DRENTORKOL-3810 file (N, C-alpha, C; in nm, 4 decimals):
REM DRENTORKOL-3810
@n.u->0.1204; n.v->-0.0949; n.w->-0.0027; ca.u->0.0084; ca.v->-0.0177; ca.w->0.0353; c.u->0.0875; c.v->0.1262; c.w->0.0075
@n.u->0.0597; n.v->0.2123; n.w->-0.0657; ca.u->0.0963; ca.v->0.3299; ca.w->-0.1126; c.u->0.1022; c.v->0.3883; c.w->0.0060
@n.u->0.1465; n.v->0.5121; n.w->0.0461; ca.u->0.0936; ca.v->0.6130; ca.w->0.1387; c.u->0.0578; c.v->0.7360; c.w->0.0876
@n.u->-0.0045; n.v->0.8393; n.w->0.1435; ca.u->-0.0224; ca.v->0.9484; ca.w->0.0821; c.u->0.0642; c.v->1.0141; c.w->0.0550
@n.u->0.1304; n.v->1.0393; n.w->0.1478; ca.u->0.2601; ca.v->1.1266; ca.w->0.1401; c.u->0.3588; c.v->1.1287; c.w->0.0507
@n.u->0.3813; n.v->0.9536; n.w->-0.0283; ca.u->0.4609; ca.v->0.9612; ca.w->-0.1026; c.u->0.4254; c.v->0.9350; c.w->-0.2728
@n.u->0.4718; n.v->1.0221; n.w->-0.2954; ca.u->0.4991; ca.v->1.0252; ca.w->-0.4532; c.u->0.5964; c.v->0.9882; c.w->-0.5556
@n.u->0.5046; n.v->0.9966; n.w->-0.6761; ca.u->0.6531; ca.v->0.9177; ca.w->-0.7889; c.u->0.5399; c.v->0.7333; c.w->-0.8498
@n.u->0.6967; n.v->0.7122; n.w->-0.9264; ca.u->0.6265; ca.v->0.5740; ca.w->-0.9761; c.u->0.7634; c.v->0.5024; c.w->-0.9142
@n.u->0.6407; n.v->0.3682; n.w->-0.9512; ca.u->0.7137; ca.v->0.2394; ca.w->-0.9405; c.u->0.8188; c.v->0.2327; c.w->-1.0247
@n.u->0.8630; n.v->0.1015; n.w->-1.0023; ca.u->1.0030; ca.v->0.0454; ca.w->-1.0813; c.u->0.8637; c.v->-0.0213; c.w->-1.2129
@n.u->0.7865; n.v->-0.0588; n.w->-1.2051; ca.u->0.7434; ca.v->-0.1469; ca.w->-1.2793; c.u->0.6870; c.v->-0.0232; c.w->-1.3657
@n.u->0.6472; n.v->0.0812; n.w->-1.3656; ca.u->0.5636; ca.v->0.1940; ca.w->-1.4549; c.u->0.6824; c.v->0.2936; c.w->-1.5307
@n.u->0.8119; n.v->0.2771; n.w->-1.4317; ca.u->0.9071; ca.v->0.3147; ca.w->-1.4954; c.u->0.9349; c.v->0.2267; c.w->-1.6306
@n.u->0.9582; n.v->0.1187; n.w->-1.6131; ca.u->0.9772; ca.v->0.0152; ca.w->-1.7417; c.u->0.9067; c.v->0.0160; c.w->-1.7967
@n.u->0.8114; n.v->0.0088; n.w->-1.8073; ca.u->0.6848; ca.v->0.0092; ca.w->-1.9202; c.u->0.7157; c.v->0.1542; c.w->-2.0270
@n.u->0.7179; n.v->0.2317; n.w->-1.9446; ca.u->0.7047; ca.v->0.4046; ca.w->-1.9811; c.u->0.8250; c.v->0.3909; c.w->-2.0994
@n.u->0.9860; n.v->0.3181; n.w->-2.0406; ca.u->1.0875; ca.v->0.3163; ca.w->-2.0885; c.u->1.0820; c.v->0.2417; c.w->-2.1888
@n.u->0.9938; n.v->0.1061; n.w->-2.2078; ca.u->0.9708; ca.v->0.0439; ca.w->-2.3329; c.u->0.8735; c.v->0.1550; c.w->-2.4443
@n.u->0.7954; n.v->0.2069; n.w->-2.3864; ca.u->0.7398; ca.v->0.2300; ca.w->-2.4897; c.u->0.7616; c.v->0.3388; c.w->-2.5617
@n.u->0.9033; n.v->0.4300; n.w->-2.5069; ca.u->0.9456; ca.v->0.5163; ca.w->-2.5636; c.u->1.0394; c.v->0.4603; c.w->-2.6738
@n.u->1.1384; n.v->0.3496; n.w->-2.6352; ca.u->1.1984; ca.v->0.3017; ca.w->-2.6822; c.u->1.1796; c.v->0.1851; c.w->-2.8119
@n.u->1.0697; n.v->0.1806; n.w->-2.8658; ca.u->0.9703; ca.v->0.1470; ca.w->-2.9394; c.u->0.9771; c.v->0.2520; c.w->-3.0262
@n.u->0.8915; n.v->0.3739; n.w->-2.9981; ca.u->0.8282; ca.v->0.4704; ca.w->-3.0591; c.u->1.0030; c.v->0.5438; c.w->-3.1534
@n.u->1.0912; n.v->0.5217; n.w->-3.0168; ca.u->1.2373; ca.v->0.5597; ca.w->-3.1496; c.u->1.2729; c.v->0.4869; c.w->-3.2105
@n.u->1.2545; n.v->0.3266; n.w->-3.2294; ca.u->1.3462; ca.v->0.2663; ca.w->-3.2757; c.u->1.2648; c.v->0.2590; c.w->-3.4546
@n.u->1.0662; n.v->0.2748; n.w->-3.4112; ca.u->1.0049; ca.v->0.2798; ca.w->-3.5795; c.u->1.0741; c.v->0.4115; c.w->-3.6137
@n.u->1.1128; n.v->0.5310; n.w->-3.5538; ca.u->1.1090; ca.v->0.6962; ca.w->-3.5914; c.u->1.2932; c.v->0.6791; c.w->-3.6502
@n.u->1.3530; n.v->0.6162; n.w->-3.6295; ca.u->1.5001; ca.v->0.6167; ca.w->-3.6974; c.u->1.5271; c.v->0.6056; c.w->-3.8269
@n.u->1.4261; n.v->0.4750; n.w->-3.8358; ca.u->1.4466; ca.v->0.4446; ca.w->-4.0100; c.u->1.3602; c.v->0.5382; c.w->-4.0960
@n.u->1.2221; n.v->0.6051; n.w->-4.0081; ca.u->1.1742; ca.v->0.6807; ca.w->-4.1261; c.u->1.2417; c.v->0.8218; c.w->-4.1035
@n.u->1.3696; n.v->0.8888; n.w->-4.0657; ca.u->1.4289; ca.v->0.9844; ca.w->-4.0665; c.u->1.5265; c.v->0.9911; c.w->-4.1592
@n.u->1.5476; n.v->0.8585; n.w->-4.1671; ca.u->1.6868; ca.v->0.8163; ca.w->-4.2467; c.u->1.6442; c.v->0.8287; c.w->-4.4042
@n.u->1.5392; n.v->0.7552; n.w->-4.4363; ca.u->1.4829; ca.v->0.7713; ca.w->-4.5333; c.u->1.3977; c.v->0.9180; c.w->-4.5814
@n.u->1.3646; n.v->0.9719; n.w->-4.5230; ca.u->1.3453; ca.v->1.1492; ca.w->-4.5205; c.u->1.4596; c.v->1.1910; c.w->-4.5913
@n.u->1.5731; n.v->1.1999; n.w->-4.5450; ca.u->1.6975; ca.v->1.2508; ca.w->-4.5751; c.u->1.7757; c.v->1.2051; c.w->-4.6824
@n.u->1.7310; n.v->1.0862; n.w->-4.7224; ca.u->1.7902; ca.v->1.0200; ca.w->-4.7970; c.u->1.7192; c.v->1.0670; c.w->-4.9684
@n.u->1.5554; n.v->1.0972; n.w->-4.9317; ca.u->1.4668; ca.v->1.1211; ca.w->-5.0376; c.u->1.4955; c.v->1.2849; c.w->-5.0595
@n.u->1.5461; n.v->1.3557; n.w->-4.9685; ca.u->1.5580; ca.v->1.4828; ca.w->-4.9921; c.u->1.7265; c.v->1.4879; c.w->-5.0435
@n.u->1.8298; n.v->1.4195; n.w->-5.0124; ca.u->1.9310; ca.v->1.4208; ca.w->-5.0737; c.u->1.8966; c.v->1.4299; c.w->-5.2387
@n.u->1.8151; n.v->1.3011; n.w->-5.2579; ca.u->1.8159; ca.v->1.2402; ca.w->-5.4090; c.u->1.7225; c.v->1.3798; c.w->-5.4759
@n.u->1.6098; n.v->1.4273; n.w->-5.4290; ca.u->1.5714; ca.v->1.5506; ca.w->-5.4595; c.u->1.6840; c.v->1.6961; c.w->-5.5576
@n.u->1.7864; n.v->1.6542; n.w->-5.4452; ca.u->1.8638; ca.v->1.7797; ca.w->-5.4397; c.u->1.9245; c.v->1.7626; c.w->-5.5310
@n.u->1.9986; n.v->1.6129; n.w->-5.5642; ca.u->2.0762; ca.v->1.5467; ca.w->-5.6637; c.u->1.9896; c.v->1.6041; c.w->-5.8095
@n.u->1.8973; n.v->1.5441; n.w->-5.7913; ca.u->1.8240; ca.v->1.5696; ca.w->-5.9398; c.u->1.8222; c.v->1.7589; c.w->-5.9711
@n.u->1.8044; n.v->1.8144; n.w->-5.8309; ca.u->1.8026; ca.v->1.9943; ca.w->-5.9054; c.u->1.9250; c.v->1.9979; c.w->-5.9365
@n.u->2.0034; n.v->1.9888; n.w->-5.8703; ca.u->2.1533; ca.v->2.0423; ca.w->-5.9720; c.u->2.2078; c.v->1.9862; c.w->-6.0911
@n.u->2.1456; n.v->1.8398; n.w->-6.0935; ca.u->2.2153; ca.v->1.7973; ca.w->-6.1905; c.u->2.1388; c.v->1.8673; c.w->-6.3401
@n.u->1.9940; n.v->1.9061; n.w->-6.2825; ca.u->1.9346; ca.v->1.9613; ca.w->-6.4145; c.u->1.9978; c.v->2.0946; c.w->-6.3981
@n.u->2.0106; n.v->2.1737; n.w->-6.3118; ca.u->2.0204; ca.v->2.2934; ca.w->-6.3388; c.u->2.1794; c.v->2.3205; c.w->-6.3784
@n.u->2.2858; n.v->2.2411; n.w->-6.3763; ca.u->2.3715; ca.v->2.2300; ca.w->-6.4843; c.u->2.4124; c.v->2.2131; c.w->-6.5602
@n.u->2.3393; n.v->2.0915; n.w->-6.6066; ca.u->2.3091; ca.v->2.0572; ca.w->-6.7421; c.u->2.2154; c.v->2.1598; c.w->-6.8251
@n.u->2.1302; n.v->2.2244; n.w->-6.7730; ca.u->2.0722; ca.v->2.2959; ca.w->-6.8704; c.u->2.1490; c.v->2.4462; c.w->-6.8860
@n.u->2.2476; n.v->2.4199; n.w->-6.7747; ca.u->2.3274; ca.v->2.5518; ca.w->-6.8169; c.u->2.4662; c.v->2.5255; c.w->-6.9354
@n.u->2.4817; n.v->2.3564; n.w->-6.9549; ca.u->2.6303; ca.v->2.3149; ca.w->-7.0338; c.u->2.5210; c.v->2.3230; c.w->-7.1601
@n.u->2.3995; n.v->2.2680; n.w->-7.1279; ca.u->2.3395; ca.v->2.3429; ca.w->-7.3058; c.u->2.2803; c.v->2.4374; c.w->-7.3768
@n.u->2.2745; n.v->2.5031; n.w->-7.2780; ca.u->2.2177; ca.v->2.6646; ca.w->-7.2943; c.u->2.3610; c.v->2.7256; c.w->-7.3761
@n.u->2.4884; n.v->2.7063; n.w->-7.2698; ca.u->2.5931; ca.v->2.7596; ca.w->-7.3262; c.u->2.6493; c.v->2.7102; c.w->-7.4558
@n.u->2.6302; n.v->2.6003; n.w->-7.4586; ca.u->2.6272; ca.v->2.5384; ca.w->-7.5979; c.u->2.5385; c.v->2.6081; c.w->-7.7410
@n.u->2.4068; n.v->2.5777; n.w->-7.6912; ca.u->2.3279; ca.v->2.6863; ca.w->-7.8073; c.u->2.3691; c.v->2.8110; c.w->-7.8535
@n.u->2.4422; n.v->2.8899; n.w->-7.7288; ca.u->2.4932; ca.v->3.0198; ca.w->-7.7729; c.u->2.5936; c.v->2.9816; c.w->-7.8465
@n.u->2.6815; n.v->2.9191; n.w->-7.8479; ca.u->2.8280; ca.v->2.8790; ca.w->-7.8950; c.u->2.7913; c.v->2.8053; c.w->-8.0488
@n.u->2.6713; n.v->2.7340; n.w->-8.0854; ca.u->2.6200; ca.v->2.7076; ca.w->-8.1871; c.u->2.5763; c.v->2.8302; c.w->-8.2400
@n.u->2.4976; n.v->2.9702; n.w->-8.1910; ca.u->2.4558; ca.v->3.0327; ca.w->-8.2649; c.u->2.5737; c.v->3.1557; c.w->-8.2914
@n.u->2.6830; n.v->3.1325; n.w->-8.2549; ca.u->2.7893; ca.v->3.2242; ca.w->-8.2694; c.u->2.8368; c.v->3.3920; c.w->-8.2239
@n.u->2.7511; n.v->3.3734; n.w->-8.0841; ca.u->2.7510; ca.v->3.4423; ca.w->-7.9757; c.u->2.8787; c.v->3.4697; c.w->-7.9235
@n.u->2.9402; n.v->3.3385; n.w->-7.9106; ca.u->3.0650; ca.v->3.3447; ca.w->-7.7912; c.u->3.1677; c.v->3.3529; c.w->-7.8741
@n.u->3.2041; n.v->3.4041; n.w->-8.0363; ca.u->3.2972; ca.v->3.3693; ca.w->-8.1081; c.u->3.3319; c.v->3.2762; c.w->-8.1216
@n.u->3.4122; n.v->3.2621; n.w->-8.2044; ca.u->3.5071; ca.v->3.0870; ca.w->-8.2592; c.u->3.4740; c.v->2.9825; c.w->-8.1704
@n.u->3.4521; n.v->2.8707; n.w->-8.2206; ca.u->3.4311; ca.v->2.7247; ca.w->-8.1390; c.u->3.5851; c.v->2.6942; c.w->-8.1093
@n.u->3.6059; n.v->2.6779; n.w->-8.0044; ca.u->3.7626; ca.v->2.6306; ca.w->-7.9925; c.u->3.7576; c.v->2.5323; c.w->-8.0223
@n.u->3.8953; n.v->2.4911; n.w->-8.0966; ca.u->3.9207; ca.v->2.3268; ca.w->-8.1250; c.u->3.9107; c.v->2.2356; c.w->-8.0334
@n.u->3.8767; n.v->2.1136; n.w->-8.0334; ca.u->3.8381; ca.v->1.9969; ca.w->-7.9982; c.u->3.7148; c.v->2.0265; c.w->-7.8699
@n.u->3.6637; n.v->2.1766; n.w->-7.8899; ca.u->3.5488; ca.v->2.1442; ca.w->-7.7696; c.u->3.4159; c.v->2.1392; c.w->-7.8105
@n.u->3.3960; n.v->2.1376; n.w->-7.9467; ca.u->3.2670; ca.v->2.1135; ca.w->-8.0258; c.u->3.1864; c.v->2.2593; c.w->-7.9708
@n.u->3.2224; n.v->2.3105; n.w->-7.9358; ca.u->3.1213; ca.v->2.4237; ca.w->-7.9206; c.u->3.0325; c.v->2.3931; c.w->-7.7474
@n.u->3.1397; n.v->2.2702; n.w->-7.6640; ca.u->3.0738; ca.v->2.2857; ca.w->-7.5005; c.u->3.1537; c.v->2.3378; c.w->-7.4388
@n.u->3.1501; n.v->2.3917; n.w->-7.2579; ca.u->3.2495; ca.v->2.4680; ca.w->-7.2219; c.u->3.3751; c.v->2.3582; c.w->-7.1446
@n.u->3.4414; n.v->2.4397; n.w->-7.1146; ca.u->3.5985; ca.v->2.3619; ca.w->-7.1192; c.u->3.5927; c.v->2.3690; c.w->-6.9788
@n.u->3.5249; n.v->2.3819; n.w->-6.8679; ca.u->3.4886; ca.v->2.3480; ca.w->-6.7762; c.u->3.3930; c.v->2.4035; c.w->-6.6846
@n.u->3.3381; n.v->2.3686; n.w->-6.5677; ca.u->3.2460; ca.v->2.4674; ca.w->-6.5065; c.u->3.2344; c.v->2.5846; c.w->-6.4814
@n.u->3.3386; n.v->2.6537; n.w->-6.4382; ca.u->3.4215; ca.v->2.7651; ca.w->-6.3865; c.u->3.3843; c.v->2.8412; c.w->-6.4893
@n.u->3.3925; n.v->2.8397; n.w->-6.6192; ca.u->3.3328; ca.v->2.9425; ca.w->-6.7419; c.u->3.2111; c.v->2.9957; c.w->-6.7221
@n.u->3.1398; n.v->2.8757; n.w->-6.6993; ca.u->2.9654; ca.v->2.8504; ca.w->-6.6886; c.u->2.9579; c.v->2.9732; c.w->-6.5661
@n.u->2.9709; n.v->2.9860; n.w->-6.4502; ca.u->3.0064; ca.v->3.0841; ca.w->-6.2947; c.u->3.0848; c.v->3.1983; c.w->-6.3596
@n.u->3.2283; n.v->3.2008; n.w->-6.4169; ca.u->3.2649; ca.v->3.3322; ca.w->-6.4303; c.u->3.2186; c.v->3.4094; c.w->-6.5357
@n.u->3.1556; n.v->3.3574; n.w->-6.6502; ca.u->3.0509; ca.v->3.4188; ca.w->-6.7469; c.u->3.2156; c.v->3.4061; c.w->-6.9048
@n.u->3.1035; n.v->3.4522; n.w->-7.0276; ca.u->3.1718; ca.v->3.4573; ca.w->-7.1245; c.u->3.1399; c.v->3.6359; c.w->-7.1850
@n.u->3.1863; n.v->3.6786; n.w->-7.2764; ca.u->3.1732; ca.v->3.8118; ca.w->-7.2922; c.u->3.0663; c.v->3.7345; c.w->-7.4718
@n.u->2.9782; n.v->3.7972; n.w->-7.4813; ca.u->2.9014; ca.v->3.7814; ca.w->-7.6317; c.u->3.0195; c.v->3.8745; c.w->-7.6936
@n.u->2.9859; n.v->3.8045; n.w->-7.8388; ca.u->3.0044; ca.v->3.9059; ca.w->-7.9384; c.u->2.9437; c.v->3.9859; c.w->-8.0375
@n.u->2.9209; n.v->4.0424; n.w->-7.9696; ca.u->2.8142; ca.v->4.2005; ca.w->-8.0043; c.u->2.8531; c.v->4.3335; c.w->-7.9801
@n.u->2.8179; n.v->4.3875; n.w->-8.0069; ca.u->2.8865; ca.v->4.5768; ca.w->-8.0343; c.u->2.8680; c.v->4.5971; c.w->-7.8479
@n.u->2.7960; n.v->4.5443; n.w->-7.7911; ca.u->2.8311; ca.v->4.6309; ca.w->-7.6650; c.u->2.9285; c.v->4.5186; c.w->-7.5800
@n.u->2.9486; n.v->4.4184; n.w->-7.6492; ca.u->3.0571; ca.v->4.3077; ca.w->-7.5608; c.u->2.9605; c.v->4.2398; c.w->-7.3995
@n.u->2.8663; n.v->4.2658; n.w->-7.4186; ca.u->2.8016; ca.v->4.1970; ca.w->-7.2483; c.u->2.8476; c.v->4.0494; c.w->-7.2509
@n.u->2.8706; n.v->4.0579; n.w->-7.0708; ca.u->2.8901; ca.v->3.9128; ca.w->-7.0181; c.u->2.8104; c.v->3.8355; c.w->-6.9676
@n.u->2.7683; n.v->3.7467; n.w->-7.0255; ca.u->2.6740; ca.v->3.6446; ca.w->-6.9859; c.u->2.7105; c.v->3.5357; c.w->-6.9083
@n.u->2.6655; n.v->3.4998; n.w->-6.7371; ca.u->2.6572; ca.v->3.3840; ca.w->-6.6719; c.u->2.5860; c.v->3.3147; c.w->-6.6978
@n.u->2.6222; n.v->3.1690; n.w->-6.6943; ca.u->2.5040; ca.v->3.0750; ca.w->-6.7347; c.u->2.4918; c.v->3.0073; c.w->-6.5840
@n.u->2.5528; n.v->2.9815; n.w->-6.4939; ca.u->2.5422; ca.v->2.9542; ca.w->-6.3383; c.u->2.5781; c.v->3.0747; c.w->-6.2159
@n.u->2.4749; n.v->3.0950; n.w->-6.1599; ca.u->2.5766; ca.v->3.1576; ca.w->-6.0276; c.u->2.6728; c.v->3.0874; c.w->-5.9303
@n.u->2.6834; n.v->2.9828; n.w->-5.9066; ca.u->2.7754; ca.v->2.9270; ca.w->-5.8498; c.u->2.7615; c.v->2.7748; c.w->-5.8931
@n.u->2.8505; n.v->2.7141; n.w->-5.8598; ca.u->2.8556; ca.v->2.5394; ca.w->-5.8916; c.u->2.7399; c.v->2.5048; c.w->-5.7438
@n.u->2.6566; n.v->2.4180; n.w->-5.8112; ca.u->2.5858; ca.v->2.3664; ca.w->-5.7218; c.u->2.6672; c.v->2.2183; c.w->-5.5695
@n.u->2.6339; n.v->2.2712; n.w->-5.4794; ca.u->2.6938; ca.v->2.1472; ca.w->-5.4079; c.u->2.6667; c.v->2.0025; c.w->-5.4023
@n.u->2.7476; n.v->1.9220; n.w->-5.4252; ca.u->2.6634; ca.v->1.7659; ca.w->-5.4327; c.u->2.6082; c.v->1.7513; c.w->-5.2699
@n.u->2.4488; n.v->1.7003; n.w->-5.2483; ca.u->2.4455; ca.v->1.6656; ca.w->-5.1470; c.u->2.4776; c.v->1.5250; c.w->-5.0868
@n.u->2.5297; n.v->1.4470; n.w->-5.1728; ca.u->2.5923; ca.v->1.3160; ca.w->-5.1146; c.u->2.7400; c.v->1.3335; c.w->-5.0843
@n.u->2.8223; n.v->1.4003; n.w->-5.1825; ca.u->2.9582; ca.v->1.3827; ca.w->-5.1259; c.u->2.9836; c.v->1.5570; c.w->-5.0423
@n.u->2.8651; n.v->1.6806; n.w->-5.0370; ca.u->2.8966; ca.v->1.7458; ca.w->-4.9580; c.u->2.9573; c.v->1.8680; c.w->-4.9871
@n.u->3.0435; n.v->1.8403; n.w->-5.1686; ca.u->3.1559; ca.v->1.9385; ca.w->-5.2135; c.u->3.0871; c.v->2.0062; c.w->-5.3194
@n.u->3.1565; n.v->2.0578; n.w->-5.4002; ca.u->3.1508; ca.v->2.1266; ca.w->-5.5172; c.u->3.2073; c.v->2.0688; c.w->-5.6526
@n.u->3.2751; n.v->1.9779; n.w->-5.5931; ca.u->3.3357; ca.v->1.8730; ca.w->-5.7176; c.u->3.2680; c.v->1.7626; c.w->-5.7947
@n.u->3.2372; n.v->1.7784; n.w->-5.9207; ca.u->3.1586; ca.v->1.7047; ca.w->-5.9743; c.u->3.2138; c.v->1.5891; c.w->-6.1072
@n.u->3.1888; n.v->1.5035; n.w->-6.0917; ca.u->3.2383; ca.v->1.3989; ca.w->-6.1962; c.u->3.1714; c.v->1.4889; c.w->-6.3884
@n.u->3.3383; n.v->1.4667; n.w->-6.4463; ca.u->3.2418; ca.v->1.5637; ca.w->-6.5336; c.u->3.2701; c.v->1.4125; c.w->-6.6584
@n.u->3.2273; n.v->1.4512; n.w->-6.7933; ca.u->3.2485; ca.v->1.3484; ca.w->-6.9239; c.u->3.2408; c.v->1.4367; c.w->-7.0330
@n.u->3.3145; n.v->1.4493; n.w->-7.1392; ca.u->3.3377; ca.v->1.5137; ca.w->-7.2245; c.u->3.3289; c.v->1.4266; c.w->-7.2882
@n.u->3.2048; n.v->1.5061; n.w->-7.4606; ca.u->3.1586; ca.v->1.4506; ca.w->-7.5745; c.u->3.2339; c.v->1.3436; c.w->-7.6482
@n.u->3.3505; n.v->1.3346; n.w->-7.6523; ca.u->3.4535; ca.v->1.2784; ca.w->-7.7047; c.u->3.4752; c.v->1.1012; c.w->-7.5874
@n.u->3.4236; n.v->1.1056; n.w->-7.4393; ca.u->3.4845; ca.v->1.0351; ca.w->-7.3682; c.u->3.3885; c.v->0.8884; c.w->-7.3331
@n.u->3.4096; n.v->0.7989; n.w->-7.3212; ca.u->3.3357; ca.v->0.6489; ca.w->-7.3313; c.u->3.2109; c.v->0.6900; c.w->-7.2479
@n.u->3.0391; n.v->0.6529; n.w->-7.2963; ca.u->2.9758; ca.v->0.7276; ca.w->-7.1592; c.u->2.9962; c.v->0.6706; c.w->-7.0289
@n.u->3.0245; n.v->0.5578; n.w->-7.0209; ca.u->3.0485; ca.v->0.4311; ca.w->-6.8816; c.u->3.1654; c.v->0.4999; c.w->-6.8653
@n.u->3.2784; n.v->0.5724; n.w->-6.8425; ca.u->3.3562; ca.v->0.5753; ca.w->-6.8429; c.u->3.3416; c.v->0.6397; c.w->-6.6612
@n.u->3.4159; n.v->0.7016; n.w->-6.5914; ca.u->3.4467; ca.v->0.7671; ca.w->-6.4822; c.u->3.5679; c.v->0.8681; c.w->-6.5058
@n.u->3.6220; n.v->0.8726; n.w->-6.6283; ca.u->3.7249; ca.v->0.9340; ca.w->-6.6025; c.u->3.7210; c.v->1.0913; c.w->-6.7246
@n.u->3.7552; n.v->1.1744; n.w->-6.6891; ca.u->3.7568; ca.v->1.2616; ca.w->-6.7855; c.u->3.8440; c.v->1.3126; c.w->-6.8709
@n.u->3.8310; n.v->1.3297; n.w->-6.9857; ca.u->3.9420; ca.v->1.3581; ca.w->-7.0999; c.u->4.0002; c.v->1.4702; c.w->-7.1213
@n.u->3.8900; n.v->1.5829; n.w->-7.0460; ca.u->3.9085; ca.v->1.7590; ca.w->-7.0236; c.u->3.9120; c.v->1.8345; c.w->-7.1347
@n.u->3.8809; n.v->1.7473; n.w->-7.2788; ca.u->3.8496; ca.v->1.8648; ca.w->-7.3824; c.u->3.7896; c.v->1.9311; c.w->-7.3581
@n.u->3.6564; n.v->1.9201; n.w->-7.3006; ca.u->3.5348; ca.v->2.0112; ca.w->-7.2483; c.u->3.4281; c.v->1.9012; c.w->-7.1671
@n.u->3.3380; n.v->1.9925; n.w->-7.1330; ca.u->3.2356; ca.v->1.9385; ca.w->-7.0658; c.u->3.0988; c.v->1.9443; c.w->-7.1111
@n.u->3.0861; n.v->1.7730; n.w->-7.1346; ca.u->2.9065; ca.v->1.7838; ca.w->-7.2062; c.u->2.8583; c.v->1.7235; c.w->-7.0986
@n.u->2.9127; n.v->1.6812; n.w->-7.0066; ca.u->2.7989; ca.v->1.5889; ca.w->-6.8835; c.u->2.8819; c.v->1.5985; c.w->-6.6934
@n.u->2.7721; n.v->1.6122; n.w->-6.6680; ca.u->2.8336; ca.v->1.6125; ca.w->-6.5031; c.u->2.7683; c.v->1.4865; c.w->-6.4473
@n.u->2.8150; n.v->1.4172; n.w->-6.3133; ca.u->2.7252; ca.v->1.3292; ca.w->-6.2679; c.u->2.7923; c.v->1.3647; c.w->-6.1199
@n.u->2.7608; n.v->1.2315; n.w->-6.0195; ca.u->2.7941; ca.v->1.2517; ca.w->-5.8712; c.u->2.9299; c.v->1.1865; c.w->-5.8746
@n.u->2.9922; n.v->1.2076; n.w->-5.7643; ca.u->3.1155; ca.v->1.1254; ca.w->-5.7338; c.u->3.1105; c.v->1.0177; c.w->-5.6552
@n.u->2.9683; n.v->1.0020; n.w->-5.5828; ca.u->2.9261; ca.v->0.9455; ca.w->-5.4950; c.u->2.9603; c.v->0.7529; c.w->-5.5874
@n.u->2.9591; n.v->0.6527; n.w->-5.4726; ca.u->2.9789; ca.v->0.5259; ca.w->-5.4918; c.u->2.7853; c.v->0.4797; c.w->-5.4742
@n.u->2.7408; n.v->0.5636; n.w->-5.3617; ca.u->2.5901; ca.v->0.4954; ca.w->-5.3574; c.u->2.4760; c.v->0.5001; c.w->-5.4260
@n.u->2.4211; n.v->0.3642; n.w->-5.3988; ca.u->2.3390; ca.v->0.3185; ca.w->-5.4770; c.u->2.1693; c.v->0.3784; c.w->-5.4259
@n.u->2.1100; n.v->0.4094; n.w->-5.5022; ca.u->1.9515; ca.v->0.4351; ca.w->-5.5146; c.u->1.8809; c.v->0.3271; c.w->-5.4796
@n.u->1.7966; n.v->0.3346; n.w->-5.3827; ca.u->1.6919; ca.v->0.1989; ca.w->-5.3684; c.u->1.6480; c.v->0.1057; c.w->-5.4194
@n.u->1.6317; n.v->0.1739; n.w->-5.5544; ca.u->1.6013; ca.v->0.0745; ca.w->-5.6911; c.u->1.7470; c.v->-0.0091; c.w->-5.7173
@n.u->1.8243; n.v->0.0099; n.w->-5.7138; ca.u->1.9588; ca.v->-0.0779; ca.w->-5.7043; c.u->2.0703; c.v->-0.0107; c.w->-5.8371
@n.u->1.9983; n.v->0.1299; n.w->-5.9048; ca.u->2.0620; ca.v->0.1953; ca.w->-5.9428; c.u->2.1753; c.v->0.2792; c.w->-5.9065
@n.u->2.2772; n.v->0.3069; n.w->-5.9675; ca.u->2.4009; ca.v->0.3848; ca.w->-5.9014; c.u->2.3642; c.v->0.5570; c.w->-5.9498
@n.u->2.3856; n.v->0.5970; n.w->-5.7996; ca.u->2.3672; ca.v->0.7936; ca.w->-5.8299; c.u->2.4463; c.v->0.8502; c.w->-5.9004
@n.u->2.5350; n.v->0.7969; n.w->-5.9781; ca.u->2.6444; ca.v->0.8617; ca.w->-6.0781; c.u->2.5609; c.v->0.8400; c.w->-6.2160
@n.u->2.4680; n.v->0.7427; n.w->-6.2373; ca.u->2.4695; ca.v->0.7310; ca.w->-6.3819; c.u->2.3311; c.v->0.7981; c.w->-6.3947
@n.u->2.2828; n.v->0.8887; n.w->-6.2570; ca.u->2.1897; ca.v->1.0122; ca.w->-6.2701; c.u->2.2004; c.v->1.0646; c.w->-6.3779
END
């Protein structure tokens, strides 16, 4: 019997409450990890889309002659990602400078701004860059998506 002056929980009540909290915590951790992975995947897709659009826009401007003569070996593609950020002077009377990217996006998986690059002359499956031009970009992470595909193939 309890005395009216004693307050608190019994040992059994404490064990039951901690067990319930442990079960709820164990259920929440996998859900939060899955949510973080989905957010990283969304950020990766957005970064790749942004850079690929900038690369394609650079190529379009170069093919139309707005950026001057095409440099040998590049086929009109940018020589590096830095050119897209620094900008290029247009071959017009006012000599306006156009930038294709504000900054190089951060890779959510490697947490850096270093991306794998492919030239249009490289093998599409290779992970080494020939250095001639930037035709495509990919993440350098070796992780795989839940469907089994490599993130570097996105």
